[in-house]
VEXKOL-732315 format. One record per residue (C-alpha): residue number from 1; residue in three letters; y, x, z; chain. Coordinates in Angstrom, 2 decimals, padded with zeros to 5 digits. Layout:
<pts>
   n res       y       x       z chain
 NUM ALA       Y       X       Z     A
...
</pts>
This chain:
<pts>
   n res       y       x       z chain
   1 MET  019.33  018.19 -005.81     A
   2 GLN  021.18  015.19 -006.91     A
   3 LYS  023.32  013.63 -004.43     A
   4 MET  022.22  009.86 -004.43     A
   5 LYS  022.70  006.56 -002.13     A
   6 ILE  019.19  005.81 -002.72     A
   7 LYS  017.47  006.26  000.76     A
   8 LEU  013.99  006.44  002.11     A
   9 SER  011.49  003.57  003.99     A
  10 VAL  008.94  005.64  005.69     A
  11 PRO  005.86  004.68  007.47     A
  12 THR  005.02  005.38  011.12     A
  13 ASN  001.51  006.49  012.20     A
  14 TRP  002.42  006.63  016.13     A
  15 GLN  001.57  009.55  016.63     A
  16 ASN  003.78  012.15  018.87     A
  17 ASP  003.99  014.54  016.55     A
  18 LEU  005.45  012.79  013.30     A
  19 PHE  008.89  011.70  014.33     A
  20 ALA  010.19  015.45  015.68     A
  21 GLY  008.79  016.68  012.32     A
  22 LEU  010.07  014.24  009.99     A
  23 ASN  013.34  015.43  007.62     A
  24 LYS  015.49  012.50  009.00     A
  25 SER  018.31  013.65  006.47     A
  26 ASN  017.60  010.66  004.06     A
  27 ILE  015.64  008.00  005.92     A
  28 ALA  017.05  004.54  006.39     A
  29 VAL  014.14  002.88  007.61     A
  30 ILE  010.80  003.42  009.32     A
  31 TYR  008.46  000.96  009.44     A
  32 GLY  005.08  000.36  010.84     A
  33 LYS  002.75 -002.17  013.00     A
  34 LEU  000.14 -002.70  015.53     A
  35 ASP -003.52 -002.18  014.63     A
  36 LYS -003.63 -006.43  014.78     A
  37 ASP -001.51 -009.16  015.66     A
  38 PHE -001.40 -012.57  015.12     A
  39 ILE  000.12 -012.43  011.51     A
  40 GLY -001.28 -009.57  009.70     A
  41 ALA -000.30 -006.93  007.24     A
  42 GLY -001.38 -005.48  004.21     A
  43 ARG -004.07 -002.89  006.02     A
  44 PRO -006.96 -003.95  007.76     A
  45 SER -007.56 -002.89  011.31     A
  46 SER -010.33 -000.52  010.62     A
  47 MET -007.69  001.63  009.06     A
  48 SER -004.88  001.27  011.03     A
  49 VAL -003.75  003.17  013.83     A
  50 ARG -004.01  001.63  017.44     A
  51 VAL -001.05  002.05  019.67     A
  52 ALA -000.56  000.06  022.77     A
  53 ARG  002.74 -002.31  022.98     A
  54 LYS  004.76 -000.25  025.43     A
  55 GLU  004.17  003.12  023.37     A
  56 ALA  005.27  001.16  020.24     A
  57 GLY  008.14  000.13  021.96     A
  58 ARG  009.12  003.20  023.44     A
  59 GLN  008.92  004.90  020.39     A
  60 ILE  011.25  002.84  018.37     A
  61 SER  013.49  003.19  020.86     A
  62 GLU  013.27  007.00  020.11     A
  63 ILE  013.96  006.04  016.07     A
  64 HIS  016.82  004.19  017.19     A
  65 LYS  018.63  007.33  018.90     A
  66 SER  018.49  008.84  015.17     A
  67 GLY  020.37  006.01  013.79     A
  68 ILE  017.48  005.18  012.10     A
  69 LYS  016.43  001.57  011.73     A
  70 PHE  012.57 -000.31  012.49     A
  71 ASP  011.11 -002.79  010.32     A
  72 TYR  007.99 -004.64  011.57     A
  73 LEU  005.49 -005.64  008.91     A
  74 LEU  004.08 -009.49  009.37     A
  75 ASN  003.12 -009.44  005.52     A
  76 SER -000.29 -011.37  005.10     A
  77 LEU -000.17 -013.74  002.51     A
  78 CYS -002.41 -016.58  004.40     A
  79 LEU -002.75 -017.37  008.02     A
  80 ASN -005.39 -019.87  007.28     A
  81 ASN -002.77 -022.86  008.02     A
  82 LEU -002.72 -021.93  011.57     A
  83 GLU  001.22 -021.41  011.25     A
  84 PHE  001.00 -025.48  011.31     A
  85 THR -000.72 -025.86  014.60     A
  86 ALA  000.67 -025.84  018.03     A
  87 SER -001.21 -022.90  019.25     A
  88 GLY -000.27 -020.73  015.94     A
  89 GLN  003.14 -021.61  016.41     A
  90 ARG  002.86 -020.24  019.95     A
  91 GLU  001.17 -017.08  018.97     A
  92 ILE  004.03 -016.39  016.22     A
  93 ARG  006.88 -017.33  018.80     A
  94 GLU  005.52 -014.79  020.98     A
  95 LEU  005.04 -011.81  018.65     A
  96 LEU  008.46 -012.31  017.43     A
  97 ASP  009.76 -012.67  020.98     A
  98 TRP  008.42 -009.45  021.68     A
  99 LEU  009.72 -007.95  018.51     A
 100 VAL  013.07 -008.98  019.52     A
 101 GLY  012.63 -007.84  022.68     A
 102 ILE  011.62 -004.14  022.00     A
 103 GLY  014.71 -003.94  019.40     A
 104 VAL  012.95 -004.28  016.15     A
 105 ASP  015.73 -004.45  013.24     A
 106 SER  013.88 -006.36  010.72     A
 107 VAL  010.50 -007.81  009.90     A
 108 THR  008.85 -007.83  006.46     A
 109 VAL  006.96 -011.04  005.32     A
 110 SER  005.16 -012.41  002.19     A
 111 MET  005.29 -016.44  003.24     A
 112 PRO  008.31 -018.31  002.56     A
 113 TYR  007.45 -020.52  005.59     A
 114 LEU  008.06 -017.22  008.00     A
 115 LEU  010.95 -016.14  006.37     A
 116 GLN  012.71 -019.69  006.67     A
 117 LEU  011.43 -019.90  010.52     A
 118 ILE  012.87 -016.39  011.55     A
 119 LYS  015.96 -017.08  009.80     A
 120 LYS  016.38 -020.31  011.80     A
 121 ARG  014.63 -019.26  015.25     A
 122 TYR  015.65 -015.64  015.21     A
 123 PRO  018.77 -014.79  013.28     A
 124 GLU  019.56 -011.44  015.01     A
 125 LEU  016.46 -010.25  012.84     A
 126 GLU  016.47 -009.02  009.15     A
 127 VAL  013.99 -010.39  007.22     A
 128 ASN  012.71 -008.34  004.21     A
 129 ILE  010.45 -009.38  001.38     A
 130 SER  006.91 -007.73  000.93     A
 131 VAL  005.29 -006.35 -002.61     A
 132 GLY  002.63 -008.95 -001.46     A
 133 ALA  004.93 -011.82 -002.32     A
 134 GLY  004.53 -010.40 -006.09     A
 135 VAL  008.26 -010.27 -007.01     A
 136 ALA  008.10 -009.43 -010.87     A
 137 ASN  011.32 -011.24 -012.44     A
 138 ALA  014.93 -012.45 -011.82     A
 139 ALA  014.00 -015.76 -011.08     A
 140 LYS  011.72 -015.14 -008.06     A
 141 ALA  013.80 -012.50 -006.65     A
 142 LYS  017.01 -015.37 -006.56     A
 143 HIS  014.59 -017.93 -005.11     A
 144 TRP  013.57 -015.75 -002.30     A
 145 GLU  017.58 -014.23 -002.16     A
 146 ASP  018.70 -018.04 -001.44     A
 147 LEU  016.01 -018.37  001.49     A
 148 GLY  017.87 -015.61  003.25     A
 149 ALA  015.93 -012.51  002.00     A
 150 ASN  017.66 -009.70  002.97     A
 151 ARG  015.67 -007.16  001.04     A
 152 ILE  013.11 -007.58 -001.67     A
 153 THR  010.01 -005.02 -002.42     A
 154 LEU  009.44 -005.40 -006.49     A
 155 VAL  005.78 -005.11 -007.66     A
 156 THR  004.82 -001.78 -008.79     A
 157 ASP  004.28 -003.03 -012.18     A
 158 LEU  007.93 -003.23 -012.70     A
 159 ASN  008.72  000.62 -011.53     A
 160 ARG  009.04  001.61 -015.39     A
 161 ASN  010.18 -001.48 -016.69     A
 162 PHE  013.76 -000.79 -016.30     A
 163 ALA  015.36 -003.46 -018.33     A
 164 LEU  013.60 -006.18 -016.05     A
 165 LEU  014.66 -003.84 -013.35     A
 166 LYS  018.42 -004.03 -014.53     A
 167 ASN  017.99 -007.64 -015.04     A
 168 ILE  016.83 -008.27 -011.13     A
 169 ARG  019.37 -005.95 -009.80     A
 170 GLU  022.07 -007.99 -011.47     A
 171 SER  020.66 -011.39 -010.76     A
 172 VAL  020.59 -010.79 -006.83     A
 173 LYS  023.14 -009.12 -004.38     A
 174 CYS  020.50 -008.25 -001.35     A
 175 GLN  018.44 -004.98 -001.51     A
 176 LEU  015.82 -004.31 -003.28     A
 177 GLN  013.05 -001.49 -003.07     A
 178 LEU  010.53 -000.05 -004.96     A
 179 ILE  007.36  001.51 -003.84     A
 180 ALA  006.95  005.52 -005.16     A
 181 ASN  003.52  006.71 -004.20     A
 182 LEU  000.99  003.94 -004.28     A
 183 PRO -001.17  004.60 -007.34     A
 184 CYS -002.08  000.99 -007.88     A
 185 LEU -003.72 -000.64 -011.29     A
 186 PHE -001.05 -001.34 -013.96     A
 187 GLY -001.59 -005.27 -014.03     A
 188 CYS -004.33 -005.17 -010.95     A
 189 PRO -005.70 -008.47 -011.21     A
 190 PHE -007.50 -008.03 -007.88     A
 191 SER -003.70 -007.69 -006.13     A
 192 PRO -003.50 -011.09 -004.58     A
 193 TYR -006.72 -011.55 -003.36     A
 194 HIS -006.48 -007.90 -001.84     A
 195 PHE -003.42 -008.48 -000.32     A
 196 ILE -005.45 -011.82  001.47     A
 197 SER -008.18 -010.12  002.06     A
 198 VAL -006.76 -007.24  004.38     A
 199 GLY -004.61 -009.84  005.74     A
 200 HIS -007.30 -011.28  007.39     A
 201 ALA -008.63 -008.09  008.79     A
 202 SER -005.58 -007.05  010.44     A
 203 GLN -005.47 -010.75  012.21     A
 204 SER -006.07 -011.05  015.87     A
 205 LYS -007.57 -013.92  015.71     A
 206 HIS -009.49 -014.14  012.59     A
 207 ALA -013.30 -014.97  013.12     A
 208 ASN -014.40 -011.70  011.43     A
 209 LYS -012.52 -009.59  013.67     A
 210 GLY -011.22 -006.93  011.30     A
 211 PHE -014.84 -006.39  009.65     A
 212 LEU -014.18 -006.31  005.74     A
 213 ILE -015.75 -004.92  002.80     A
 214 ASP -013.16 -003.50  000.63     A
 215 HIS -014.32 -004.84 -002.72     A
 216 CYS -011.09 -004.53 -004.20     A
 217 SER -010.46 -000.92 -003.53     A
 218 LEU -013.69 -000.14 -004.67     A
 219 ASN -012.80 -002.01 -007.96     A
 220 CYS -009.88  000.22 -008.18     A
 221 LYS -011.38  003.10 -007.79     A
 222 TYR -014.17  002.40 -010.42     A
 223 LEU -012.13  001.36 -013.29     A
 224 LYS -009.67  004.55 -012.48     A
 225 LEU -012.71  006.71 -012.76     A
 226 VAL -013.89  004.93 -015.97     A
 227 GLU -010.79  004.98 -017.52     A
 228 PRO -008.85  008.32 -015.91     A
 229 TRP -005.96  007.79 -018.09     A
 230 ARG -005.25  004.28 -015.63     A
 231 MET -004.02  007.27 -013.70     A
 232 ILE -001.00  007.84 -015.59     A
 233 SER -000.24  004.36 -016.12     A
 234 SER  000.30  003.19 -012.41     A
 235 GLY  003.71  002.76 -011.49     A
 236 TRP  004.28  005.72 -009.21     A
 237 ILE  007.90  007.55 -009.10     A
 238 ARG  007.91  011.45 -008.88     A
 239 PRO  010.52  012.81 -006.74     A
 240 GLU  012.34  014.24 -009.42     A
 241 ASP  013.19  010.73 -011.42     A
 242 MET  014.84  009.34 -008.06     A
 243 HIS  018.13  009.41 -009.48     A
 244 TYR  017.50  007.17 -012.61     A
 245 TYR  016.47  004.28 -009.98     A
 246 ASP  019.52  005.17 -008.06     A
 247 ASN  022.06  004.88 -011.10     A
 248 LEU  020.10  001.17 -011.45     A
 249 GLY  021.32  000.21 -008.04     A
 250 ILE  017.81  000.53 -006.28     A
 251 ASP  018.72  000.74 -002.34     A
 252 THR  015.61  001.81 -001.19     A
 253 ILE  012.11  003.89 -002.12     A
 254 LYS  009.06  003.11  000.38     A
 255 LEU  006.97  005.73  000.79     A
 256 VAL  003.03  004.91  001.95     A
 257 ASP  000.83  005.39  003.96     A
 258 ARG  000.93  004.44  007.54     A
 259 GLY -002.65  005.66  008.18     A
 260 LEU -002.24  009.09  007.06     A
 261 LYS -002.43  012.04  009.26     A
 262 THR  001.17  013.68  010.22     A
 263 GLU  000.29  016.47  008.11     A
 264 PHE  000.29  014.80  004.71     A
 265 ILE  003.32  012.51  005.56     A
 266 LEU  005.78  014.98  006.40     A
 267 PRO  005.29  016.53  002.50     A
 268 ILE  005.51  013.42  000.82     A
 269 VAL  008.95  012.85  002.74     A
 270 GLU  010.11  016.08  002.21     A
 271 ALA  009.32  015.67 -001.76     A
 272 TYR  011.04  012.63 -001.88     A
 273 THR  013.49  013.78  000.18     A
 274 HIS  014.38  016.73 -001.98     A
 275 GLN  013.47  014.98 -005.09     A
 276 GLU  011.10  017.85 -005.89     A
 277 TYR  007.52  018.68 -006.26     A
 278 LYS  005.48  021.75 -007.42     A
 279 GLY  002.04  021.52 -007.87     A
 280 ASN -000.58  018.48 -007.55     A
 281 LEU  001.04  015.22 -007.88     A
 282 PHE -002.19  014.02 -006.14     A
 283 ASP -001.05  015.43 -002.83     A
 284 LEU  001.65  012.91 -002.44     A
 285 PHE -000.61  009.96 -002.76     A
 286 PRO -002.70  008.20 -000.01     A
 287 ASP -006.01  009.78 -000.31     A
 288 ALA -009.14  008.66  002.01     A
 289 HIS -009.65  012.14  003.56     A
 290 LYS -006.27  012.41  004.53     A
 291 PHE -006.21  008.81  007.02     A
 292 ILE -006.33  009.37  010.67     A
 293 TYR -009.06  007.10  010.60     A
 294 PHE -011.79  009.74  009.09     A
 295 SER -010.86  012.12  012.00     A
 296 LYS -013.54  012.37  014.76     A
 297 ARG -011.45  010.88  017.55     A
 298 TYR -011.49  007.67  015.36     A
 299 SER -015.26  007.32  015.02     A
 300 TRP -015.54  005.00  017.54     A
 301 GLN -012.85  002.87  015.66     A
 302 ARG -015.49  002.99  012.26     A
 303 ILE -018.25  001.93  014.79     A
 304 LYS -016.24 -001.08  015.92     A
 305 TYR -015.73 -002.67  012.81     A
 306 PHE -018.77 -001.86  010.78     A
 307 LEU -021.41 -002.34  013.19     A
 308 HIS -022.32 -006.02  012.19     A
 309 PRO -025.64 -005.93  011.28     A
 310 ALA -025.99 -009.59  010.63     A
 311 LYS -023.11 -009.93  008.47     A
 312 TYR -024.68 -007.01  006.20     A
 313 ASN -026.76 -004.82  005.07     A
 314 MET -025.50 -001.68  007.28     A
 315 PHE -028.20  000.74  006.26     A
 316 LEU -027.91  000.10  002.24     A
 317 PHE -024.23  000.51  002.97     A
 318 HIS -024.48  003.87  004.56     A
 319 ARG -026.86  005.07  002.07     A
 320 ARG -024.30  004.07 -000.74     A
 321 VAL -021.42  005.37  001.40     A
 322 SER -023.08  008.43  002.17     A
 323 ARG -023.18  009.58 -001.91     A
 324 MET -019.12  009.33 -002.09     A
 325 VAL -016.90  012.07 -002.34     A
 326 PHE -013.95  011.24  000.07     A
 327 GLU -011.68  014.00 -000.99     A
 328 ASP -010.48  013.57 -004.86     A
 329 PRO -010.32  016.82 -006.45     A
 330 SER -008.39  015.19 -009.57     A
 331 PHE -005.37  017.36 -010.49     A
 332 LEU -001.91  016.10 -011.44     A
 333 ASP  000.25  018.41 -013.07     A
 334 ASN  003.91  017.56 -011.99     A
 335 GLN  005.79  020.17 -013.79     A
 336 LYS  004.30  018.92 -016.61     A
 337 LEU  005.87  015.29 -016.06     A
 338 ASP  009.41  016.67 -016.92     A
 339 GLY  010.54  014.07 -019.56     A
 340 PHE  008.01  011.74 -019.03     A
 341 ILE  010.14  009.15 -017.71     A
 342 LYS  012.33  008.82 -020.64     A
 343 PHE  009.42  007.50 -023.02     A
 344 PHE  009.79  004.39 -020.35     A
 345 ILE  013.88  004.53 -020.08     A
 346 GLU  014.16  003.92 -023.50     A
 347 GLY  011.98  001.04 -023.40     A
 348 LYS  009.65  002.43 -026.00     A
 349 CYS  006.47  000.94 -023.75     A
 350 LYS  004.66 -002.31 -024.78     A
 351 SER  004.65 -003.21 -021.49     A
 352 GLY  001.48 -005.36 -020.98     A
 353 ASN -000.36 -003.99 -024.15     A
 354 CYS -001.82 -000.73 -022.93     A
 355 ASP -004.16 -001.08 -025.68     A
 356 GLY -001.37 -001.11 -028.45     A
 357 CYS  000.14  002.01 -027.28     A
 358 ASN -001.73  005.26 -026.42     A
 359 TYR  001.18  007.04 -024.65     A
 360 CYS -000.61  007.39 -021.07     A
 361 ARG -003.84  008.23 -022.74     A
 362 LYS -002.05  011.06 -025.01     A
 363 ILE -000.06  012.52 -021.55     A
 364 ALA -003.39  012.26 -019.17     A
 365 ASP -005.09  014.78 -021.86     A
 366 GLU -001.94  016.89 -021.44     A
 367 VAL -001.55  016.75 -017.35     A
 368 PHE -004.32  015.10 -015.92     A
 369 SER -007.90  016.62 -015.24     A
 370 ILE -010.92  015.41 -013.14     A
 371 PRO -013.95  017.33 -012.69     A
 372 ASP -016.97  016.11 -014.50     A
 373 GLY -019.44  016.62 -011.69     A
 374 TYR -017.13  014.80 -009.03     A
 375 ARG -016.47  011.94 -011.25     A
 376 GLN -020.25  011.25 -012.59     A
 377 LYS -021.34  011.30 -008.71     A
 378 MET -018.44  008.94 -007.94     A
 379 LEU -019.46  006.45 -011.11     A
 380 ASN -022.77  006.23 -009.78     A
 381 ALA -022.11  005.60 -006.17     A
 382 CYS -019.01  003.15 -006.54     A
 383 GLY -020.76  001.73 -009.66     A
 384 ASN -023.81  001.08 -007.48     A
 385 LEU -022.12 -000.48 -003.93     A
 386 LEU -020.03 -002.97 -006.44     A
 387 ASP -023.24 -004.10 -007.92     A
 388 ASP -024.65 -004.56 -004.49     A
 389 ILE -021.80 -006.46 -003.38     A
 390 ILE -021.64 -008.65 -006.69     A
 391 ASP -025.03 -009.49 -006.72     A
 392 GLY -025.21 -010.06 -003.23     A
 393 SER -028.08 -007.53 -002.27     A
 394 LEU -025.64 -005.94  000.57     A
 395 PHE -025.74 -009.44  002.21     A
 396 TYR -029.42 -009.93  002.23     A
 397 VAL -029.51 -011.97 -000.85     A
 398 ARG -032.14 -011.10 -003.57     A
 399 THR -030.67 -011.37 -007.31     A
 400 ASN -033.19 -012.60 -009.60     A
 401 ASN -032.09 -010.29 -012.70     A
 402 PRO -032.83 -006.42 -011.52     A
 403 HIS -030.97 -005.00 -014.50     A
 404 LYS -027.93 -002.91 -013.16     A
 405 GLY -025.00 -003.06 -015.28     A
 406 ARG -023.18 -000.03 -014.39     A
 407 PRO -024.72  003.95 -014.28     A
 408 ALA -028.37  004.25 -012.77     A
 409 ASP -028.81  005.06 -009.19     A
 410 GLU -029.45  008.55 -009.02     A
 411 GLY -032.07  008.28 -005.96     A
</pts>
């Protein structure tokens, strides 16, 4: 293991067994949030772990005893302009007062106004910029730094653009962070919209009260099933390749997801701490069956957020979802990926033009496998649910065009 300056930013799922089991040797920051609050964040309440304010304060105190900082997420992209009302201001101040009171070290935001407000009224808090802000070049990074940003999380599309990462690093003095194990689509067209929708779905005062049909995640899954090579072009970072980012001057690597069960978070942290993982790289990515949300004791939460018969056709939704397989059996052989990153380091990637470059397609043929039965079943299930969402069938709206553009329903 190569000794590096780069540190880890690790999620908390608020479970009592997590912090005790963590390898803390390279952790600089632990991040998390309540399942909902006035501002919201990048996960819907339905997928977040519920924790009482008192318990959150107790756990943050324990984290501090190990010399690790705590970062609280306030990174939704939209507050419906409520931030510019007297009632909205009171809600924001009450939340920030509580965060300062329990010793939170920093907050992560996506909105410039929140950065400015916090810097002026709560100077004791460091303010970090979320990946949701879409920082993808040096000019934008410099603007955020000039507004007072302490750390910026860059978009995952930049993770393999070493020339641009170097340019951004040379342009700003603030800390830079990359997300390592989030397999988002490269060039994802849904990203800003997704961040806004999940932000609303975690806001305590939003009219929908946490209800969300996650059309964006469904599209992401569907597109990667249609073209599996897109799993390779995604911006994940192998544990073995962290030293390349350390050499660039990246300060922290963020690991996801705060909704995962402890048994899945611990090996992710171990892999990136030791810069090594043998086996299926998919083990280090968030996957539906790994979430606390799917445990039996959270069944009440699923009912709470999805028991809205007036909003959508619950029976059709359940029928579609019941045909999905939530444990992905795909295999991405991490050991065969040794040397994979050099193509990008050498600047050979035609970034933004995947159709003109077959590198990821070629690598996918060599290192990635997805069972045909699983793939076809999920194509049908995801495709039909997407059609129901897009043509309005899920919301009691009849379409005039009976033709389904995706694979036919199997029954």
